[in-house]
N, C-alpha and C positions, 0 to 999 in steps of 0.2 A: 395241367402242367406240373412238372416235378418241382416241389418247393423244399429244398434242403433245410432252410431255416424259415420258420413261419412263427414269428414272435411278435405279439403286440408291443408297440413302442412304449406303452405305459409301463410294461414290466421292466424295461431298461431304464426309463427316465422318470418313472413315477408320474404323478399328476400335479406338477407345480401350477400355481395360479398364473393365468396369462397376464403378461405385463400390459398395463394400460397407461397411456400418457395422454394428457390433454394439452393442446397448444392453442394459443390465441395468436392468430396471424398478425404480424407487424409489418407495416410498410417501411422498408429501409430506403433512405435517400442518400445518394453519394454525389458529391460535386463532380462535374465533368472535368476532364483533363484540361490543363492549361499548360501547353508545351510551347516554348519559344526557343528553338535551337535549330542549328543546321544539321544536315545529315552527318557531317563529319563529327560534330560535337556529340550527337546522339550515339554514334557508333563507338566513339572513344569510351563512353560510359558503359554501354551495353556489353561490349566485349569483356568487361571485367566483372560483370555480375556473376556471382558463383554458379547460378543455374545455367549460364551460357558458357562461361570460360572453360578452358581445358581442365579435365579431371585427372591428368596424368599422375599426379602425386598419389592418388588413390589406386589407380589401375596397376601401376608397375610394382606394387608391393603385394599383389595377389597372383598366385600361380594360375595362369590361364592356359596351360598346355597339358596339365596332368590328365591322365587317361589316354592321351594320344588320340582322342576322338573329337577334338575341337577343330572345326573347320573355319569358323569365323568368330574372332574375339573383337574387343573394342578397337584394337589398333589396325589401321588401314594403310596398305600400300608400301612402297619402298621407303617412305619417310616415317612410317609407323605413327600416324596421327590418330588420336582417339576419337573417331567420329562415326563409328559403325552404328547402323540403325537397329540391328538385332544380332543376337547370338545364334550360331548354327553349329550343331554337333552331328556326328554320324552315329548310326545305330550299331555299326560293327567295323571291323578292320578290313573287310573285303567287299564292302558295298558303298554306294554313294547316297543311299537313302539316309534320312536323318530327321532331326527335330529343330525347330526354330523357337526362340523365346524373345519376347520384347515387352516393353513397359509403356504405360501412358499415365500421366498425371497432370492435372491442370488446377491444382489446389488454389492458387490465388484468385481464380475466377469465382470460386465459391463464396468469396466475400461479397460478391454482387449477385450471383445467381448460382445456386447449388445445382439445379438440373443442367444448366449449360456446362458447368465444370465436369459433371458426370459424363455427359455425351461427348465432350471434347477429350476426356481421358480415354474413353473407349476408342474414339476416332484416332487418337494419337497412337495407341497400341497397335491399331490395324495399319495405319500408314507406316509405322516402323517395321512391322513384321512382313509387310508387302515386299521388302527387299529380298526375301527368300522365296523359292519356288514352291507354292502351295496349290494343291489341286483345286480346292474350292473354299470359299470363305467360311462355309459351315464346318470345315475341318478345324477351324480355330476355336479353342476353348479358353475361357477367361477365368482368372482368379481375381476376386474383388476384395480388396482390403479397405474396409470402411473405418474412418476415424471421426469422432465427434465428441464435443464437450456436452454430453447429454444434460438436459435440464437448464442449460444456460442460454438466456436471451432467445434468439430466433434459431438456434442451432437445431433443435428437434424438428422444427418446420422445414429447415433446409435438408435435413437427413431424409425425412419422409418424402418430400417432393423429389429428391434426387434418386432414391431407391426406386420409386415408382417410375420415374422417367427412364432410368437405365434398365431395370429388371423387368418391367412390364410393358414398356413401349419400344425403346430404341433397339435393344439387343434382340427381342423377338422379331422386329421388323428386318433385322440384318440376318436372321437365321442363325444366330450365335448363342450358345448356352454359357451359363456361369455355374459350373458344377461345384466349385469350391471357393472358399474365401474365409475371411475372419473379420472380427470387428474389435475396435478399441473405443469404448464409449466414455472414457474418463480423461479426455484430452484437456483437462484444466487443473491447474494446481494453485492453491492459495496459501499464503502465509502472512505472518504479522511481524512487522519491525517496529517495536515500541507501540505507539498508538495508531500506526498506519497499517491498513489492510492492503496487501498486494496480491496480484494474481497474474498468471500467464495462461492464456487461452489459445488453443490451436483452432484454426477454422475447420469446418467440416471438410473432410478429405476423402477422395476415392483414389486408391492406387490400383491400377489395372495391370495384371500380368497376363500376357497372351502366349499360348503354346500351340504349336501345330506340327503335324508331320510334314516333312520336306521331301519332295520327289527326287531331287538331285542337289546335293550340297554344293556342287561345282557351279551351279547356275546362279548362286547368290550374288547380288549386286552390292557394290560399295559406293560411297560418295566420291571416290577418286576420279577426278576428271581426266579425260584423255584430250590434251590440247591439239586436236586434229583439225585441219583447215575446213573440212566439210561437215563438221559436227555442230549441232545447234542445241541450245539450252531452252527447255520448255517449262513454263510454270503451269501446274495444274492447281487452280485456286478453288478449293471447295467452299471458301467463304463468299464466292461469287461477287467479288468487288466490295464487300462490306467494310473490310479493313478496320475492324473494331480494335481499338488499342487498350481498352480497359483490362486491368490485370496483367498487362504485358511486362516484359523485362524493361522496356523503355520507360513505362510508367513508374516501375519500381526504382529505376536508376535516378529518377527525379523526385522520389519520395511521394508519389501519388498513386491512386488506385483507378479512378475513372468510374463512369456510370454505365458504360455499354461494353459488354465483353463478347469475345468470339463465341459462336455456337455452331453446332452441326444440325442445321435445320432439316436436312433431307437424308433419310437413310438410303434412298435411291441413288443419290449422288455418291455416297461412300461405296455402295455396291458396284456402281459403274466404274468408279475409280479403281477399285481393287481388281476388277475383271480386266480392265484396260492394261494396267501395269503388269498383271500376271501373263496376259497373252503375249506381250512384247518381251517380257523377261524370259519366259520359257522358250521363246523362239530365238533367243540370243540377239535381239534387235535393239537392246538398250546398252549404252556404254557406261552410264553412271546413274545413281539414284540417291536422293537424300530427302527425307521428309522435312516439312516445315514445322518447327515447334518453338522452343525457347529462343528468343532473339528475333524471330521472323525471317523474312526472305533474305535480308542482308546477311545475316549470320549463316543461313543455309548455303548461300552462294560462296561465302568466304570459307566455310569449312570444306566445301568441295574443292576450292582452289588450294587450301592448305594441304589436303590429301594428294592433290595432283601436282603440287609444287609449280603452279602456273599462274598466269594472269587471267583477268576477266575483261571482256568488252560487253557491257550490258546497256541496253536501251529500254527504258520502261514506258516509252511513249504510248504503247498500245494497252498498258495496264491501267484500269480506272483508279482514281483516287489521288490524294496528295502524296508528296514525297515520303513523309514520315509514315503515313498509313500503309503505303505500298511496301516499304522496306522493313517496317518493324512490327506490323500487326502479326499476331500468332494464330491466325485462322488455320484450319486444317488444309493440308495440301502437300505438294512435293515439287521438287525440281528434277527433271530428267534430262539426260544427255543422249541424243540419238543422231544418227547420220542425217545430214541435210536431205538426202534423197528419200528418207523415210517420212519426212514431215507431212507431206500431203496425205499419205495413207493413214498416218497416225491421227491427223485431224479428222479425217473421214470416219475412222472407227470411234473416235471420241464423240462425234456428232451422233452416231448410231446409239451410243450409250447415254445420250442426253447430257453430254459434257462439253458441247461445242463452245458455249460461252464461258467455260471455265479454263480454257486453254489459251496460253499466250506465249509465243516465241519471244524470248527476251535477250538473245545475244549468243555469245560463244565464249569458250575457253580459249586463251591465246598463250603461246609460249612466252616466257619472260616473267616479269615480276610486277607488272603494272595492273592495278585494279582500277578500272574506269567504269563508272556508272553515270548514265545520263538520262535525261528526260527529253528525248528529241534533241534539239540543238543546245539545250540547257544542261551544263554539267552539274551533277549532284555530288560526285565524289571522285577524287583521283588520288591514289595513295599506292604504297608498295605492299605486296603480299607479305614480305618479310616483316615489315614494321607492324602490320596489323596482326600477324600471327604471334609476334612476340607480345603484343598487348593482350591477346587472347590467352597466351601461356603465362602471363605474369602472375595471376592469382594463384595458380598451381605452384609456380616457382617460389613465391613468398612463403607459402605454407611449407613446402618441401625444405626450404633453407632453414626454417626453424626446427623441423623435425629430424632431418638427416644432416649429413656433413655439409656445411654451407658451400664449401668449394665445389663439391660434386653438383649440387643444385645449380650453382652459377655456371659451371661448364656445360650442363645440359641446356640451360636457358640461352647461353651465348650461341649454341649450335643452331638455334632457330634462324638466325640471320647470317650464318656463315655459308659459304659456298658448299653445297652438299649434293653429291651425285645420287644419293639414295642407295638402298641395298642393291646388290647385283650378284650374279653367279657366273662362274666360268669353270667348267669341269674338264679334267684331263681324261675323262672316260665317258662312256655312254650309259646314263642311268637306266635306260630301258634294257640293256644287255644283261641277261640273267646268267651269270657265270656259275651259279649253283645248280642250274637246270639238269646237267648231265648226272649229277650226284643224286638229285631228287628222283630222277628217273630210275635209279637202281632200287628205290624203295627203302634204302637204309636211312634211318633218321638217328643220328648220334644224339646222345642225351646231354642236355645242358641244364645245369642247376640255376634256376632263377632265385637267388638267395635274398631273403628279406628278414627283417627284424621288426620288433614292435615299432609302429609309426611309419614304416616304409610304405610308399603309396604308388610307386612306379613299376610294380612288378607285372601288371597285366599287359601294358603296352610293350614292355620288354619281351615278354613271352610271345606276343603276337608277331613281333619283328623276327625273332629267331625261328618261330614256326614257319613263317613265310619263306625263310631262307633254307628250309629243309631240315630243321632240328626237331627233336622231341623235347619240348620244354617242360620241366618239372618244377612245381612250386615247392621250394624247400625253405622252411622256416628254421631259424636258429634253434628253436626248441626241438626240431626233428634231429638235428645234429647232436644236441646235448643228450637227447634220450636214446640215441643210437638207432632211430627209425630210418635214417638215411646215412649213407657213407659216401664221402666225396670220391672214393675210388670208382664209384659207378658212373662218373660223369667225365665227359671230354671237355666241357666248358663250365666255367664258374662265373656268374654275373652278379655283382652286388649293385642293387638298385637304389634309386633316389627316393627321398622322402624326409621325414623328420624322426630318425631313430631316437627313442627315449625322449621325444618332444624337444630334442636339441639341448636338453639341460646338461648333458655330459659332453658338450662340444660336438653335437651331431654325430658323425660317423666315428669319432674317436672313442666314444663310449662303447659302440658296437665292436670296434676292433679289440678293445681291451677285454671284452668278454671272451675273446679267442686267445689273446696273448697270455692271460692269467689263468687259463684252463689247460692243464698239461696235455690232456688227451686231444682236445681240439687243436691246440698249437701244433702237435705232431701231425694231425690229419691234414691241416692246411699246408704245413711245410712239405709233406709228401706229395700233395697235389701240385703245388707250385714247382716242385723238382722234376716232375714227369715231363718228358720232352714231347708227349702227345697231347698235352693239355693247354688250354688258353684261358685267360682271365680278363674280364672287363669290369671296371668300376666306374659308375656314372653318378655325378653329383654327390649326394650323401655317401654313395658307394665308392666314389673316387676318394673322398676323405678317409673312408674306412680302409680301403685297400692300401692307400698311401701310408697309413699308420702301421700296416703289416709289412713294410718294405724290408725289414730285417729277415723276414722269412722267404722273400722273393729273390731268386738269383738275378743279379744285374739291376737291382732297383735302389741301390744305396744312394744314388744321386737325387732321388725324388725329394721335393719339398713337402712341408706340411701345409694344410689349408686352413686359413683362419678367417675371422670376421671381415666381411666386405669393407672396402675403404669408405663406402657411402654410409656405413653403419646401419644398413637396411637390407631386408630381403629384396632381391632383384629378380623380377620376372620380365624378360625382354626377348626380342629376337636379336641375336648377335650375328655379326659377320665374322667367319673364321677362315683362316688359311690352313690347309693341310701341308705340313712340312715333310721333307724327306726324312724318314725314320725307319727303323727296322720293324715297326709294328705290323704284325700279320693281318690285323683287322683293317689297316689303312693302305694295304698293298695296292699299287697302281693308282692311288688317289693323290699323290704328292703334286703340289703346284695348283691344285684346285682351290677355289674359294667359293663359299656358299653360306646361306643363312642357316641358323640352327637355334633351337629353343634353349633359353637359359632360365633357371628358376632355383636360386640358392641364396642363402644368407651368409655362408662361410666358404667362399670360393677363392679367396686371395692366396696365391702361392707365396709362402714365406720360407726363406732360406736362413740358415744359421748366420751366414755372413756373405760378403761379396765373393769370397773365394769359393764358397759352396755353390753360389749361383753360376759362377764362371765354369766350374767343373760340370755342372748340369748341362750348360750350353755346349761345352766341349764334347760331351758324351754323344752328341748327335741324336739324342732320343727325345727332344722336345717335338711333340707330334702335332699340336694345334696351337695357333696364336690368334688372338682377337685382332681384327682389322678395323680401321676406320672406313667410312664409305669411299675415301680416296684411295683405298687399298694399301695404305701404309700401316705398319704395325701400330695398334692403338695403345696410347697411354692415357688419353683423356676419357672421362666419363661422359655419356654412358656407353660409348663404343667398346670401352674396356669396363664392363659393369662391376668388376670386383676389385680393380686396382692391382692386378697381378703384374709383376715386373716383366718387361719385354713382351707383354701381351700373352704370356704362356698360359694355356688352359687345358692342355692335354699332354701326357707323357707316356713313354713306353719303357719297358725293361730292355736291356742291351740285346737280348735275343729276340725281342719283339713279341713274346708270347703273353705278356701282361701289359695291358693298356688301361690308363686311367684318364678320365676327362670330366670337367665340370659341366659342360653343356649336355643336352639330352638328344642324342641321335634317334633314340627309340620313339620319340614323340613326333618325328618329322620324316618317317621312312616312306610315307605316301605324300604325293604332291598336295592332295586335298587337305592334309593336316597343316600346311604352311599358312601363316598369316599373310605372307606374300611369297610368291614363287614366280620364276620366269614363265611367261605364257606358253612357251614351246615345250615345257616338260609334260610328259604323259602321266600314266598312273603312278609310276615309281619316282619318288624323290631321290635326290643325290645320295642321301645317307643310307639308302637300302643297300648300297654296295658294301658298306661296312659289315653287315650281317652275312651277306653272300660270300664275302672274303673268308669269313670264319669257316663256312661250309666247304669252300674251295680248298682251303688250307688242309682240312682234315682228309679230303679226298674220298 
């Protein structure tokens, strides 16, 4: 065989002495759990445990749409509830193949049993990633992040036993490899206060990240329940009725640990589980899926109901164990929703895979707001979805109100219990109609400059959208214009993209604009481009702020506002609902009256006018192109439907002749249906925003 590089490892790494550690095994004893509470009391506490509660305050401050290749982020469904099991991205802008990523960690279990915590972390990563369409379990690759306070107590013993259990026994039995990972072996810190020695020690931890190629990103399942009359909820319990509560969120909520923790005793069960879920998922025969992890079955079911904005009718009579064990143990497993007519075949296939005594039909999703859980004739819980969801959201709200503008945090928290129809879409056009096709057929591809500056990160998806619409997209950096390597006269279109130009330290896009305004040659070049009647301009997000700052150079743009810090005082990454207003914008031609979701990701998107008179003049000009809507389809003034606090919901404007359009949201990240966090099920390959790019090609002729 040809060996391009054949180098002894000792040349690279030298010959360090092998590390040797000696351990003396210690028998650790923990008191058993002593829980005396009702299901309602337990749920009240568990829903507010940080590991269980909503993480919205962390999720909405991170850009989850950049690249335009994100098919599944944390937020699920029309109500954008953060309960997704795994992330899914696409590999390109013209295919549905992709990648899935998921995580698993069961660190609290390591306080009782290191090997159990390791096996459960791997199992959780697999039950999470099973929500995506994966050809074979061996396609999954794991990254293992080990953490340990080496040399302290029984931690070396726990690490050794867990590495052996995971790396030499459990993963080989599953046919899964761990090609990469890292370790942090100093998870203990000590200090002294006066004569008192103090220390903080982290337990042995394994954080598993799973990665796998995805056959079709569109097949990915979410926890969003469909409250259909003939659908049934099924529990797949890989704990086989053990219902071990040690190390659970319930135990933690009552300040206890326990002496018996969940474990994944059989690799065959996990293999069968994965195969069963994948067969039904890839055949399109599952309606919803959610793995059981932090909080147990009760939280799994509630998160599915939160995502579906519906009630539950659950009967646990057929599930073994007591009420707390059944509802709050964190054994491996999942809840699936499938049509009632599928149940017999599903049960038969589960039996073939050795899972017949792991499967329990437990009830159904129902329209409305009532959460009812019973054990045969004995009621265990009756509550409202809205109240429980607000309890689940409270931890996030309390942190958000300290970090961000407290009024915004309160408005978002109050929306949980308000009447809410969810996201919707109504188009005045057919998104599948390709109005640019006749022009593409001529073979002519007009040149469009995809303009970027240091820190801009949205240029690739912008180029992809314009390319799909029949343009030749050119990557043009500001340094190209400064050096004379590119001339705007070469282009029919100019697009300023989103990102963080100059790290936002100069006011995001304003610093970018001033590099043009204060350079005589560039100022003249941009003025000449804007003056041409055969050119068009688009500014998105950071580029919206940039182009708006150039308004003195753009004919018919004197009425534009400037864009300043969001009302929430925070970067906002969300799915917003917008209405396309009647305006002269050539990019939005034929789209007026439509409302549809769009990606938002900005920190400085609030439109600010010099005074009320300036705002009135802008409104009177008829060139407000986009407005934020609430889910009730009224113009949004409250957060987060209006994520930046712009007056009258305005978030897109155009010049008086329609050739220059600016908007804060990102149409280039949602021009395909698969890119949407939520989209109407009847949409095909093209999302509604593809029309904007095709309009540009149609206008040029």
